[in-house]
C-alpha positions in Angstrom: -13.0 189.0 20.3 -16.4 190.2 19.4 -17.3 192.7 16.6 -19.6 194.4 19.1 -16.7 195.1 21.5 -14.7 196.6 18.7 -17.6 198.8 17.6 -18.1 199.9 21.2 -14.5 200.9 21.6 -14.7 202.9 18.4 -17.7 204.9 19.7 -15.4 206.5 22.3 -13.5 208.2 19.4 -10.0 207.7 20.8 -7.5 207.4 18.0 -4.5 205.1 18.9 -1.3 203.5 18.0 -0.7 200.0 19.2 2.7 198.3 19.8 2.7 194.6 20.6 5.9 192.8 21.3 5.0 189.2 21.0 1.8 187.3 21.7 -1.5 189.0 21.0 -0.5 190.7 17.7 -3.6 189.2 16.1 -5.5 192.0 17.9 -4.3 194.2 15.0 -5.8 192.0 12.3 -9.0 191.5 14.3 -9.5 195.3 14.7 -8.8 196.0 11.0 -11.1 193.2 9.9 -14.1 195.3 11.1 -15.0 198.0 8.6 -14.4 201.6 9.7 -11.0 201.0 11.4 -9.4 204.1 9.8 -11.5 206.4 12.0 -9.6 205.3 15.1 -6.6 203.2 14.2 -3.5 205.2 13.4 -0.7 202.5 13.3 0.1 199.0 14.4 3.7 198.0 15.3 5.1 194.7 16.2 8.7 195.0 17.6 9.0 191.3 18.0 12.7 190.7 18.7 14.6 192.2 21.6 16.6 194.4 19.2 13.4 195.7 17.7 12.0 196.4 21.1 15.2 198.2 22.1 15.1 200.4 19.0 11.4 201.2 19.4 11.8 202.2 23.1 15.3 203.8 22.7 16.8 201.6 25.5 16.8 198.0 26.8 14.2 197.4 29.5 15.1 195.4 32.6 12.6 192.7 31.5 11.0 192.3 28.1 7.8 190.6 29.4 6.6 192.7 32.3 3.9 195.1 33.3 6.5 197.9 33.3 7.6 197.1 29.7 4.0 197.1 28.5 3.5 200.6 29.9 6.8 201.7 28.3 5.5 200.3 24.9 2.2 202.1 25.5 4.0 205.4 26.3 6.1 205.2 23.2 3.0 204.3 21.1 1.3 207.4 22.6 4.2 209.6 21.5 4.0 208.1 18.1 0.3 208.9 18.0 1.1 212.5 18.8 3.6 212.6 16.0 1.0 211.3 13.5 -1.6 213.8 14.8 0.9 216.7 14.4 1.6 215.6 10.8 -2.1 215.5 10.1 -2.5 219.0 11.6 0.3 220.3 9.4 -1.3 218.8 6.3 -4.9 219.7 7.0 -4.5 223.1 8.6 -7.8 224.7 9.7 -9.6 221.5 8.6 -7.9 219.4 11.2 -10.1 218.2 14.1 -8.2 217.1 17.2 -9.2 213.9 18.9 -8.2 212.3 22.2 -5.2 209.9 21.7 -4.2 206.5 23.2 -1.1 204.5 23.1 -1.6 200.7 23.5 1.2 198.5 24.5 1.4 194.7 25.1 4.0 192.1 25.8 3.4 188.4 26.4 5.0 185.1 27.2 3.0 182.3 25.7 3.3 178.6 24.8 6.3 178.1 22.6 8.4 175.3 20.9 10.7 175.3 24.0 9.9 175.1 27.8 9.6 178.4 29.6 10.7 179.1 33.2 8.2 181.7 34.2 4.4 181.7 34.0 2.5 182.2 30.8 1.1 185.7 30.9 0.0 188.8 29.1 0.7 192.4 30.1 -1.2 195.2 28.4 -1.2 198.9 29.1 -3.0 202.0 27.7 -1.5 205.5 28.1 -3.4 208.7 27.4 -2.7 212.2 28.5 -5.2 211.9 31.3 -4.8 208.3 32.4 -2.6 205.2 32.5 -4.1 201.7 32.7 -2.0 198.6 33.2 -3.3 195.1 33.3 -2.0 191.5 33.6 -3.5 188.2 32.8 -1.7 185.0 34.1 -2.6 181.8 32.3 -2.3 178.2 33.6 1.0 176.9 32.2 1.2 174.2 29.5 -2.6 173.8 29.4 -3.4 175.3 26.1 -1.9 175.2 22.6 -0.3 178.4 21.4 -3.1 179.4 19.1 -5.6 179.2 22.0 -3.3 181.4 24.2 -2.9 183.8 21.3 -6.7 184.1 21.0 -6.9 184.9 24.7 -4.1 187.5 24.5 -5.7 189.3 21.6 -9.1 189.4 23.4 -7.4 190.6 26.6 -5.8 193.5 24.8 -9.2 194.6 23.4 -10.7 194.2 26.9 -8.0 196.5 28.4 -8.4 199.1 25.7 -12.2 199.1 26.2 -11.8 199.4 30.0 -9.4 202.3 29.5 -11.8 204.1 27.2 -14.7 203.7 29.6 -12.8 204.6 32.7 -14.0 207.6 34.7 -11.1 208.6 37.0 -12.0 211.4 39.4 -9.3 211.3 42.0 -5.8 212.2 40.7 -2.5 210.8 41.8 -4.0 207.7 43.3 -3.7 204.1 42.1 -7.0 202.3 41.5 -6.6 198.5 41.4 -9.3 195.8 40.7 -10.1 192.7 38.8 -10.7 193.0 35.1 -13.5 191.2 33.3 -12.1 189.8 30.1 -14.5 189.5 27.1 -12.9 186.5 25.5 -14.1 183.8 23.1 -11.7 181.4 24.8 -13.0 180.7 28.3 -10.8 181.4 31.3 -10.4 178.9 34.0 -11.6 179.8 37.5 -8.1 180.3 38.8 -7.1 182.6 35.9 -7.7 186.2 37.1 -7.0 189.4 35.3 -6.0 192.4 37.3 -5.9 196.1 36.3 -4.5 199.2 37.9 -5.0 202.8 36.8 -4.0 206.3 37.8 -4.3 209.8 36.4 -2.3 213.0 37.0 -3.9 216.3 37.7 -3.8 219.1 35.2 -0.3 220.2 36.2 0.9 216.6 36.2 -0.4 216.2 32.6 1.8 219.2 31.6 4.7 217.9 33.5 4.6 214.4 31.9 3.5 215.2 28.4 4.4 218.8 27.4 7.8 219.1 25.8 7.9 222.7 26.8 5.8 222.8 29.8 5.1 225.9 31.8 5.2 223.7 34.9 8.7 223.6 36.2 8.2 221.4 39.3 5.5 220.0 41.5 5.9 219.6 45.2 4.3 216.5 46.7 4.0 216.3 50.5 2.0 213.8 52.5 0.1 212.5 49.5 -1.0 215.9 48.0 0.4 218.4 45.6 1.5 221.3 47.8 2.7 223.8 45.2 3.2 224.1 41.4 5.9 226.4 40.0 5.7 228.1 36.7 8.5 229.6 34.7 7.6 233.0 36.3 7.9 231.7 39.8 11.0 231.4 41.9 11.5 228.3 44.0 13.0 228.6 47.5 16.8 229.1 47.3 19.3 227.1 49.1 17.3 223.9 49.5 19.0 220.7 50.7 17.9 218.3 47.9 18.3 214.6 47.6 17.8 213.6 44.0 17.1 209.9 43.1 14.7 207.5 41.4 13.7 206.0 44.8 12.6 202.8 43.1 12.1 201.6 45.7 13.0 203.8 48.7 15.0 201.9 51.2 16.8 202.1 54.6 19.9 203.7 53.1 17.8 206.5 51.7 16.3 207.1 55.2 19.8 207.0 56.7 21.1 209.6 54.3 18.1 211.9 54.8 18.7 211.8 58.6 22.4 212.3 58.5 22.4 215.0 55.7 19.9 217.0 57.7 22.1 216.8 60.8 25.3 217.7 58.9 23.9 220.7 57.0 21.5 221.8 59.7 18.4 222.0 57.5 15.6 219.6 56.4 16.1 217.4 53.4 13.7 217.4 50.5 13.7 214.8 47.8 13.9 215.4 44.0 12.5 213.0 41.5 12.8 213.6 37.7 10.1 212.2 35.4 12.9 212.0 32.8 16.3 210.4 33.3 19.5 210.3 31.4 20.0 206.6 31.5 16.6 205.2 32.7 13.1 204.9 31.2 10.7 207.9 31.5 8.1 207.8 34.2 4.4 207.6 33.6 1.5 208.7 35.9 1.0 205.2 37.4 4.7 204.7 38.0 5.0 208.2 39.5 1.9 207.5 41.7 3.5 204.3 43.0 6.9 205.8 43.7 5.4 208.8 45.6 3.1 206.5 47.6 6.1 204.3 48.5 8.2 207.3 49.5 5.4 208.6 51.7 5.4 205.3 53.5 9.1 204.9 53.8 10.0 208.5 54.4 6.8 210.0 56.0 6.7 213.8 56.0 9.6 214.3 53.6 8.5 216.5 50.7 9.3 215.5 47.1 9.9 217.8 44.2 8.8 216.2 40.9 10.3 217.8 37.7 11.6 217.2 34.2 15.3 217.9 35.0 17.3 214.8 34.2 20.8 216.5 34.4 22.3 218.5 37.3 22.8 221.5 35.1 19.0 221.6 34.7 18.4 220.8 38.4 20.7 223.6 39.6 18.9 226.1 37.3 15.6 225.0 38.7 16.7 225.1 42.3 19.4 227.9 42.6 21.8 227.6 45.5 20.7 224.1 46.3 23.0 221.6 48.0 22.5 218.2 46.3 22.9 215.1 48.4 24.4 212.4 46.2 26.4 209.1 46.3 29.8 208.5 44.8 28.3 206.7 41.9 26.2 209.8 41.0 29.1 212.3 41.2 31.2 210.0 39.1 28.5 210.0 36.4 28.5 213.8 36.5 32.3 213.7 35.8 31.8 211.2 32.9 31.7 212.9 29.5 29.5 210.0 28.3 26.5 211.8 29.9 27.2 214.9 27.8 27.3 213.3 24.4 30.9 212.0 25.0 32.2 215.5 25.1 34.6 216.7 27.8 33.8 220.3 26.7 30.1 219.8 27.2 30.8 218.2 30.6 32.9 221.1 31.7 30.3 223.6 30.4 27.7 221.8 32.5 29.8 222.0 35.6 30.3 225.7 35.0 26.5 226.2 34.8 26.2 224.3 38.1 28.8 226.5 39.7 27.1 229.7 38.4 23.8 228.6 40.1 25.6 228.4 43.5 24.9 224.7 43.9 27.1 222.3 45.9 27.2 218.6 46.5 27.3 216.6 49.7 28.8 213.3 48.5 28.1 210.1 50.5 30.3 207.1 50.2 28.8 204.2 48.3 30.1 200.8 47.1 30.5 200.6 43.4 30.7 197.0 42.0 31.3 195.8 45.6 34.2 198.2 46.3 34.4 201.4 48.2 35.8 204.3 46.3 38.0 206.2 48.8 37.9 209.9 49.1 41.4 210.2 47.7 40.6 208.1 44.6 37.3 209.9 44.1 39.1 213.3 44.2 41.5 212.0 41.6 38.7 211.0 39.2 36.8 214.3 39.4 37.6 217.4 37.4 39.1 220.2 39.5 36.1 222.5 39.0 33.7 219.7 40.2 35.9 218.7 43.1 35.7 222.2 44.4 31.9 222.0 44.6 32.0 218.8 46.7 31.9 218.1 50.4 32.6 214.4 51.1 31.1 212.2 53.8 33.5 209.3 54.2 32.7 205.6 54.6 33.6 205.9 58.3 30.6 208.2 58.8 28.1 206.5 56.5 28.2 203.8 53.8 25.4 203.2 51.4 25.7 199.6 50.4 22.0 199.1 49.4 21.0 198.9 45.8 17.5 199.7 44.6 18.1 197.6 41.4 19.1 194.6 43.6 16.0 195.1 45.7 13.9 195.0 42.5 15.8 192.0 41.2 15.3 190.0 44.4 11.6 191.0 44.5 11.1 189.7 41.0 12.8 186.4 41.9 10.8 186.0 45.0 7.5 186.2 43.0 8.4 183.6 40.4 
């Protein structure tokens, strides 16, 4: 890592928080060793253990060393940077001068005192309000001592941060992928390539992803372009047939449900994707770009509403009179008080709000832990008020036995 590279990064004036879970943490000491760090460096965090990472993120990631986890660390670091900037604003008042912020996150699997199954690699991400950058460097396994890999990891993090600061993204909602030049004091071998991807939201997308009280209620994405933005003063179409989900990835069962639901109800299905989720990590601009691109390929021509409504009480307020297409697993979660702070009263109040909005549910059979929940058993598990809002599609008509999480798991295994 060169002093000149650190000084160049500082000239962009981005203040940042960095969170590094594992290898590459010497980036922090390197950066602080060059005088003038206080102008841009807000905080350095090293949630090294799994428990520390879980506490920092607020949940357990699917994999601790992955591109996705690096982006989650960067997103959380960005939120921390916002917290520190808000504290400075409160302290300084009119003297406060706002500056652009970054969150930098990194996670690595490097040489250790025990053999490792997977490749030695470093994942680094940078999240700003107007961009997300995500990069990976895979190293030849068992070829360098730990301290040499650590040096490479720290230099890689600086290279990614500098790339993100320089990046001029003009086209929103599109992934840009290329090789990344790594400015490293430890030479890379010819077969060791660093790759980087980036994306940015448009102005409405920035508000959707970053504003806690955004005026933007929902964005409508169709055929790769934003079709409509709704503000709090606007009214979305009533009575939509909406299929909510994470669609990560979209698969043949999604396509089958879209087709059958449309036939049963007699109206076209539109998808709904929340950038926030009750029991899953939040979505950043790059993740959202990838999912929307995958949906447009798997379900061409099907519009997608993107919003910040993780719970059905919020979805039903946003889309009054909607019929929500769901699986048995989703309707059972809605019936579970756990998702309303373990409070049956809160759960019942949420169901009342859904009822008041005029919403209904078209519930498709799905295997749960390898077993089909019959219509009779499902009815017994649902509160009476929720059961009255449901129309069931039995397993004899359609059975969704495909799992997006299993697809992701198999995909990861196939790339090892």
